[in-house]
C-alpha positions as CSV (number, residue, x, y, z in Angstrom):
1,M,51.8,-3.1,-73.8
2,S,52.2,-5.9,-71.3
3,R,54.5,-3.7,-69.2
4,M,51.8,-1.0,-69.1
5,T,49.2,-3.6,-68.1
6,D,51.4,-4.8,-65.3
7,I,52.0,-1.3,-64.0
8,L,48.3,-0.6,-64.1
9,R,47.4,-3.9,-62.4
10,R,49.9,-3.2,-59.7
11,A,48.6,0.4,-59.2
12,L,45.1,-0.8,-58.9
13,A,46.2,-3.5,-56.4
14,D,48.0,-0.9,-54.3
15,L,44.9,1.3,-54.3
16,D,42.7,-1.5,-53.3
17,N,45.0,-2.6,-50.5
18,V,45.4,0.9,-49.1
19,F,41.7,1.6,-49.5
20,R,40.7,-1.6,-47.6
21,M,43.2,-0.8,-44.8
22,E,42.0,2.8,-44.4
23,L,38.3,1.7,-44.5
24,G,39.0,-0.9,-41.9
25,V,40.6,1.7,-39.6
26,L,37.6,4.0,-40.0
27,L,34.9,1.4,-39.6
28,K,36.3,-1.0,-37.1
29,D,37.3,1.6,-34.5
30,A,34.3,2.4,-32.2
31,G,35.6,5.9,-31.4
32,V,36.1,6.9,-35.0
33,L,32.8,5.4,-36.0
34,M,31.0,7.4,-33.3
35,F,32.4,10.7,-34.7
36,L,31.9,9.8,-38.4
37,V,28.5,8.2,-38.1
38,A,26.8,8.8,-34.8
39,L,27.7,12.4,-34.4
40,P,26.4,13.5,-37.9
41,L,23.3,11.3,-37.4
42,F,22.1,12.6,-34.0
43,Y,23.8,16.0,-33.5
44,P,21.9,17.9,-36.3
45,L,18.6,16.4,-35.0
46,L,19.4,17.6,-31.5
47,Y,20.2,21.2,-32.6
48,S,17.2,21.3,-34.9
49,F,14.8,20.0,-32.3
50,I,16.0,22.6,-29.8
51,Y,15.3,25.5,-32.2
52,T,12.3,24.0,-34.0
53,R,9.9,26.6,-32.6
54,E,11.9,29.3,-34.4
55,V,10.9,32.2,-32.1
56,V,10.3,32.7,-28.3
57,R,6.7,33.3,-27.4
58,E,4.7,33.7,-24.3
59,V,7.6,35.1,-22.2
60,P,6.4,35.2,-18.5
61,V,6.1,38.8,-17.4
62,C,5.0,40.5,-14.2
63,V,3.4,44.0,-14.1
64,V,3.4,46.8,-11.6
65,D,0.3,48.9,-12.3
66,E,0.4,52.0,-10.0
67,S,-2.4,53.7,-12.0
68,C,-5.1,51.0,-11.8
69,T,-7.3,52.8,-14.3
70,P,-9.3,51.5,-17.2
71,L,-6.7,52.9,-19.6
72,S,-3.8,51.2,-17.8
73,R,-5.7,47.9,-17.7
74,E,-6.3,48.2,-21.4
75,F,-2.6,48.7,-22.1
76,L,-1.8,45.6,-20.0
77,R,-4.6,43.6,-21.6
78,R,-3.1,44.3,-25.1
79,V,0.4,43.3,-23.9
80,D,-1.0,40.0,-22.5
81,A,-2.9,39.4,-25.7
82,S,0.3,39.8,-27.8
83,P,2.0,36.5,-28.9
84,G,5.3,37.5,-27.3
85,C,4.3,37.9,-23.7
86,R,2.1,36.4,-21.0
87,I,1.4,38.2,-17.8
88,V,1.9,35.7,-14.9
89,A,1.8,38.0,-11.9
90,R,0.8,41.5,-10.7
91,A,3.2,42.9,-8.2
92,A,2.4,45.6,-5.7
93,D,5.8,47.4,-6.2
94,M,9.1,47.0,-7.9
95,R,10.7,45.2,-5.0
96,E,8.2,42.4,-5.3
97,A,8.6,42.3,-9.1
98,R,12.4,42.0,-8.8
99,A,11.9,39.1,-6.4
100,L,9.8,37.3,-9.0
101,I,12.7,37.9,-11.6
102,G,15.2,36.6,-9.0
103,R,13.2,33.4,-8.6
104,R,12.9,33.0,-12.4
105,E,9.1,33.1,-12.2
106,A,9.1,35.9,-14.7
107,Y,11.7,37.3,-17.2
108,G,10.4,40.8,-17.5
109,I,8.6,43.7,-15.7
110,V,6.2,46.2,-17.2
111,A,5.7,49.2,-14.9
112,L,3.0,51.8,-15.3
113,P,3.3,55.0,-13.3
114,A,0.5,56.4,-11.0
115,D,-0.1,59.3,-13.4
116,F,-0.4,57.1,-16.5
117,S,-4.1,57.9,-17.3
118,S,-4.2,61.4,-15.8
119,S,-1.2,62.6,-17.9
120,L,-2.9,61.4,-21.1
121,E,-6.2,62.9,-20.2
122,R,-4.6,66.3,-19.6
123,G,-3.1,66.1,-23.1
124,G,0.4,65.4,-21.7
125,R,2.9,62.6,-22.1
126,T,3.4,59.5,-20.0
127,H,5.8,56.7,-20.0
128,V,5.9,52.9,-19.6
129,S,9.0,51.3,-18.0
130,V,10.1,47.9,-19.3
131,F,12.7,45.8,-17.5
132,C,14.0,42.5,-18.9
133,D,16.3,39.7,-17.9
134,M,19.2,40.3,-20.3
135,S,20.7,36.9,-19.7
136,G,18.5,35.8,-22.6
137,M,18.4,38.2,-25.6
138,L,15.4,36.5,-27.0
139,Y,13.3,37.4,-23.9
140,Y,14.3,41.0,-24.4
141,K,13.3,41.0,-28.1
142,A,9.8,39.4,-27.4
143,L,9.0,41.8,-24.5
144,V,10.2,45.0,-26.1
145,M,8.5,44.3,-29.4
146,A,5.2,43.5,-27.7
147,C,5.3,46.7,-25.6
148,T,6.4,48.8,-28.6
149,D,3.5,47.5,-30.8
150,V,1.0,48.1,-28.1
151,S,2.3,51.6,-27.5
152,L,2.1,52.4,-31.2
153,G,-1.4,51.1,-31.4
154,M,-2.6,53.1,-28.4
155,N,-0.8,56.2,-29.6
156,A,-2.8,56.0,-32.9
157,D,-6.1,55.6,-31.0
158,I,-5.4,58.5,-28.7
159,K,-4.5,60.7,-31.7
160,V,-7.9,59.9,-33.3
161,K,-9.7,60.6,-30.1
162,R,-8.1,64.0,-29.7
163,A,-8.5,65.0,-33.3
164,P,-11.5,63.1,-34.7
165,G,-12.0,63.3,-38.5
166,A,-15.3,63.8,-40.3
167,T,-15.1,60.4,-41.9
168,E,-13.6,57.0,-41.2
169,R,-11.1,57.6,-44.0
170,Q,-9.8,60.7,-42.2
171,D,-9.6,58.8,-38.9
172,D,-7.6,56.1,-40.6
173,V,-5.2,58.7,-42.1
174,T,-4.8,60.2,-38.6
175,R,-4.2,56.8,-37.1
176,R,-1.7,55.8,-39.8
177,P,-0.5,58.7,-41.9
178,L,2.5,56.7,-43.1
179,R,1.8,53.1,-43.9
180,Y,4.8,50.7,-43.7
181,E,5.3,47.0,-44.3
182,S,8.0,44.9,-42.6
183,V,9.4,42.1,-44.7
184,S,12.0,39.7,-43.3
185,L,14.2,38.9,-46.2
186,Y,15.5,35.3,-46.4
187,N,13.9,34.4,-43.1
188,P,10.1,35.0,-43.4
189,Q,9.3,33.7,-39.9
190,G,12.1,35.8,-38.3
191,G,13.1,32.6,-36.5
192,Y,16.3,31.4,-34.9
193,A,16.4,28.0,-36.6
194,A,16.3,29.4,-40.1
195,F,19.0,31.9,-39.2
196,L,21.4,29.6,-37.3
197,I,20.9,25.9,-38.1
198,P,22.0,26.0,-41.8
199,A,25.4,27.3,-40.6
200,V,25.6,24.9,-37.7
201,L,24.9,21.9,-40.0
202,V,28.0,22.8,-42.1
203,L,30.1,23.2,-39.0
204,V,28.9,19.9,-37.5
205,L,29.9,18.1,-40.7
206,Q,33.3,19.6,-40.6
207,Q,33.9,18.8,-36.9
208,A,32.7,15.2,-37.4
209,V,35.2,14.6,-40.2
210,L,38.0,16.3,-38.3
211,L,37.4,14.3,-35.1
212,G,37.0,11.0,-36.9
213,V,39.9,11.2,-39.3
214,G,42.1,12.9,-36.7
215,M,41.5,10.2,-34.2
216,A,42.1,7.5,-36.9
217,G,45.4,9.3,-37.8
218,G,46.5,9.3,-34.1
219,T,45.7,5.5,-33.9
220,L,47.8,4.7,-37.0
221,R,50.7,6.6,-35.4
222,E,50.3,5.0,-32.0
223,Q,50.3,1.5,-33.5
224,N,53.0,2.3,-36.1
225,A,50.5,0.9,-38.7
226,L,51.8,3.2,-41.4
227,V,54.8,0.9,-41.9
228,R,52.5,-1.4,-43.8
229,L,52.4,1.3,-46.5
230,D,56.2,1.5,-47.0
231,A,56.2,-0.9,-49.9
232,V,53.6,1.1,-51.8
233,R,55.5,4.4,-51.0
234,R,58.7,3.0,-52.7
235,R,56.9,2.6,-56.0
236,R,56.5,5.3,-58.6
237,F,53.9,7.9,-57.5
238,G,53.5,5.7,-54.4
239,L,52.7,8.6,-52.2
240,L,49.9,9.8,-54.5
241,R,48.5,6.2,-54.6
242,I,48.4,6.1,-50.8
243,A,46.8,9.6,-50.6
244,A,44.2,8.8,-53.3
245,A,43.2,5.5,-51.7
246,R,43.0,6.9,-48.2
247,A,41.0,9.9,-49.3
248,A,38.6,7.7,-51.3
249,A,38.0,5.5,-48.2
250,C,37.2,8.6,-46.2
251,L,34.9,10.0,-48.8
252,V,32.9,6.7,-48.9
253,V,32.0,7.3,-45.3
254,C,31.7,11.1,-45.5
255,I,29.5,11.5,-48.6
256,P,26.4,9.8,-47.1
257,A,26.9,11.8,-43.9
258,A,27.1,15.0,-46.0
259,F,24.0,14.1,-47.9
260,Y,22.1,13.4,-44.7
261,V,23.3,16.5,-42.7
262,L,23.0,19.1,-45.6
263,G,20.2,17.5,-47.6
264,V,17.9,15.5,-45.4
265,V,17.9,17.4,-42.1
266,P,16.9,20.8,-43.6
267,R,13.9,19.2,-45.3
268,L,12.9,17.3,-42.1
269,F,12.6,20.5,-40.2
270,R,11.4,22.7,-43.1
271,L,14.5,24.9,-43.1
272,P,15.1,27.0,-46.2
273,H,16.5,24.9,-49.1
274,L,16.3,27.1,-52.2
275,A,19.3,25.9,-54.1
276,S,19.1,23.5,-57.0
277,A,20.7,20.1,-56.5
278,S,23.4,20.6,-59.1
279,D,24.5,24.0,-57.7
280,F,24.5,22.7,-54.2
281,C,26.6,19.6,-55.2
282,L,29.1,21.9,-56.9
283,V,29.6,23.7,-53.6
284,V,29.6,20.7,-51.3
285,A,32.2,18.8,-53.4
286,P,35.1,21.2,-52.9
287,F,34.0,21.8,-49.3
288,L,34.1,18.1,-48.5
289,L,37.4,17.6,-50.3
290,A,38.9,20.5,-48.4
291,V,37.6,19.1,-45.1
292,V,38.9,15.6,-45.8
293,F,42.4,16.8,-46.8
294,F,42.4,19.2,-43.8
295,A,41.4,16.4,-41.5
296,H,44.2,14.1,-42.8
297,T,46.7,16.9,-42.3
298,V,45.6,17.3,-38.7
299,G,45.6,13.5,-38.3
300,A,49.2,13.4,-39.6
301,L,50.2,15.9,-36.9
302,V,48.7,14.3,-33.8
303,R,50.7,11.7,-31.9
304,R,47.8,10.1,-29.9
305,R,44.2,9.6,-30.8
306,E,43.0,11.7,-27.8
307,N,45.0,14.7,-29.0
308,A,42.6,15.1,-31.9
309,I,39.7,15.5,-29.6
310,L,41.5,18.0,-27.4
311,L,42.7,20.0,-30.4
312,I,39.4,20.2,-32.3
313,V,36.4,20.1,-30.0
314,F,37.0,23.6,-28.5
315,T,37.1,25.2,-31.9
316,S,33.4,24.7,-32.6
317,V,32.1,28.0,-31.1
318,P,35.0,30.2,-32.4
319,L,34.6,28.8,-35.9
320,L,30.8,29.7,-35.8
321,F,31.7,33.3,-35.0
322,L,34.5,33.4,-37.5
323,S,32.2,32.3,-40.3
324,G,30.5,35.7,-40.1
325,V,27.0,34.3,-39.6
326,S,26.3,34.6,-35.8
327,W,28.5,37.7,-35.7
328,P,28.8,40.2,-38.7
329,G,31.9,39.5,-40.7
330,T,32.6,43.2,-41.1
331,A,32.8,43.5,-37.3
332,I,35.5,40.8,-37.0
333,P,39.0,42.2,-36.6
334,G,41.3,41.6,-39.6
335,F,43.6,39.2,-37.8
336,W,40.7,36.9,-36.9
337,R,39.2,37.1,-40.3
338,C,42.6,35.8,-41.6
339,V,42.5,33.0,-39.0
340,G,39.0,32.1,-40.2
341,M,40.1,31.8,-43.8
342,A,42.3,28.8,-42.8
343,F,39.2,26.7,-42.1
344,P,36.9,25.3,-44.8
345,S,33.9,26.0,-42.7
346,T,34.3,29.8,-43.1
347,F,33.8,29.6,-46.9
348,G,31.5,26.5,-46.8
349,V,29.0,28.2,-44.4
350,N,28.8,31.4,-46.4
351,A,28.4,29.5,-49.7
352,C,25.7,27.1,-48.3
353,V,23.8,29.8,-46.6
354,R,23.7,32.0,-49.7
355,L,22.5,29.1,-51.8
356,Q,20.1,27.5,-49.4
357,S,18.7,30.4,-47.4
358,M,19.1,33.3,-49.8
359,G,18.4,31.6,-53.1
360,A,21.6,32.8,-54.8
361,D,22.9,31.1,-57.9
362,L,26.4,29.6,-58.4
363,S,27.8,32.8,-59.8
364,A,27.2,34.6,-56.5
365,V,29.4,32.2,-54.6
366,R,32.3,31.9,-57.1
367,G,34.7,33.4,-54.6
368,E,33.8,30.9,-51.9
369,V,34.0,28.0,-54.3
370,A,37.4,29.1,-55.6
371,A,38.7,29.5,-52.0
372,L,37.5,25.9,-51.2
373,W,39.3,24.5,-54.2
374,L,42.4,26.4,-53.2
375,Q,42.2,25.1,-49.7
376,A,41.7,21.5,-51.0
377,G,44.9,21.9,-53.0
378,V,46.9,23.5,-50.2
379,Y,45.9,20.9,-47.6
380,F,46.4,18.0,-50.0
381,A,50.0,19.2,-50.5
382,L,50.5,19.6,-46.8
383,W,49.1,16.2,-46.2
384,L,51.5,14.7,-48.7
385,F,54.4,16.5,-47.0
386,F,53.5,15.3,-43.5
387,M,52.6,11.8,-44.6
388,R,56.0,11.4,-46.2
389,R,57.6,12.3,-42.9
390,R,55.2,10.0,-40.9
391,L,56.0,7.0,-43.3
392,G,59.7,7.6,-42.8
393,E,59.2,7.8,-39.1
394,A,57.3,4.5,-39.1
395,R,60.0,2.8,-41.1
396,R,62.7,4.0,-38.7
397,T,60.6,2.9,-35.7
398,A,60.1,-0.6,-37.2
399,S,63.8,-0.9,-38.0
400,G,64.8,0.1,-34.5
401,S,62.4,-2.4,-32.9
């Protein structure tokens, strides 16, 4: 009994010593602290503030009205009254209008031909030309939707004028023979923030942990500090003790960051948060473990602290695409889909978006949760393998010096 007590006491002492050492590395290094604390604190706020208006409105537009008739002015008045566009200039010809686009004084052109009214009055067909600066897709969406809605409304009025009914009911049927209702599922406002920010928040959390832990791993290797753990490694299950204590120290820092990024920020900016707290925690737990073990695996591979930044920073945008949120997953080539499966963010983004934005229950994300647990196990095993090699390397370096 006393032997078991001694073993347990020694194990707890080892865990405490390694935990304190790892926590000191994470909290006393200004660079690591910037990534693990400052980045999760301010980056989500920056992204959310940028997209807080959800949709682009009042896009500056110039018009070329070669008709100059009451009907053409009515068309342009309706376009200007729409929420998506604002007429800022009236050009004499297309050359002048293109010059306004070139100076970025306008982002679109609405051109009406000289026979706009005469063609309609003869019972014929006319056309409206819409040109847009395609360097910003949201400008195009706002302008085209505004002109399309105005065209549909004027089409209905013209049909009623040409074939008036005996009653208002008949006029209404002529104007809208087929009623339809557009419903934006999972994104009622049709906004950019509700579409993109939930995925970006998950990716920001992963990148913060990868950068912070990766830099800390590079620092330990530069300073050969892992040699201090050699005595613990020699004991029974010593490698597991080291891994458990180091992972616990990292989780102490990462759990508050995860709570803030994934729980507080969406509520601050009124983003969708439909999941129950219990379901969301059951998804975030394996995601956070997978990210922590993945980060420690990366940290065991880098030789210098700066290498972690060079290795990880550039992956942010590709990982967003590989998650299948900003670009349809079915359109991603098979090879790149397999590459995306190597990163916890791919499964974490899809699971969190389904729970938070789409209101799915836990059964709908069982595949993603299982994949995250599998990643956590695989990366934990890889971390143990590389950590054993790094500890041996540190011991040989210390003996040689």
